N, C-alpha and C positions, 0 to 999 in steps of 0.2 A: 682766663676761663679754666675752671677745673675739669679734669677728665672725669668720666663717669665713675671710675674707681676711686679717685680722690674725693668725689662727692659722697660716696658711701661712707668713708671714714669721717668726713667733716659733718655729716648729718647724724652721727651717733651722739648720744648724751653721755656725759661723764658719769661714772668712771669708766664706762664701756669704751668710750672713744680712745682714751689713753691705752686701755688694755688691747684693743684691736690694733692700734698703731705699734705697740710693743710686739705683739704676736707676729705682725707682718714683718717687722725687722728681724726677729728671730728666724722666721722661715726663710726669708730672702738671703740672710747671712749664712745660713746653714750650708748651702752648696751653690756655686756659681751657675750650675745648670738649671736651677729653679727660676722660673719666670712667672710673673703675675699677669693674669688676664681677667677679663670680665666675662663670666659664663653663668647662666641660670640666674642672672641679676644679683650676683654676689662675687666677691674677689675669689678667684680660683688660681691655684698654683700648679704649674706643670713642671715635671721633672723630665728632661730630655724628650719633650713633646708628648708626654703621657700625663693624664690626669693624676695628680699627686694628692693634694689636699685643698681645703677651702676654709674660709672664715664665715661664720654666720652666728645667729643668736637663737636661743631656745624660744619657742612660742610662749611657754609659761615661764615667767620670771625674767625674760630677756637677757639671760646670762650668755656671754660670748662662748663660742666653742670652736675647736679645730676639727673639721671632718676629714676623714681619710678615705680616699677613693677605694683602696684595697683593704679596708678595715676588716672585712670578713676573713682575711688571711692573717690578721695580726693577733697576737696573743696577750698583749699587755693588759693586765687586769684593771687598769685605770680607764680603759676605753669602754664606752657604753654603746651597745648595739640598738637598744630600744626596739622599734618596729621596723628598722631599716633592713633591707635584704643584703646589701653589699657593704655599705659604709658603716664605720663606727666613729664615734665622736669623743673628744676630750673636752669636757666642760671646764671653763675657767671662771673663777669668781673674781670679778674685777676689783673687789674691795680688799683682796688679799694680795700678797706678793705673787708674782707670776712664777710658777714652778719651772724655771728655765731648764734645769738639768733633766727633769722628767720629759719635757717637750723635746729636747735634743735626743734623748734616748728613744722616744717614740718615732721621731723623724728618721733616725738611723735605722730602726726596725723597718719602717715603711720603705726606705730607700733600697734595702736589700731585696725587695720584691720586684725591682725593675732591672 
């Protein structure tokens, strides 16, 4: 039987499914202190017991994105605020190569806030 987190990934349609799984691996491999949990009905990642980032998809277009809990304190121009008060997101087009170096750069910026 799959966990609720595993069900989230399994229930995604391709190419988003592969994209989400790759993003999950990038985030978890970034630092051993990052742990995945289920919060707000989405995969959420904690860094040293603090909300760090999460994976979800846009309402329009269903494109995956990484949301950052302290996004309002982050400066990377690739992050989008939209109508969010605290969080910013990095949209990922699942039909293109995942921008791993950019993601690692943004994860490092986020980590400095903790």
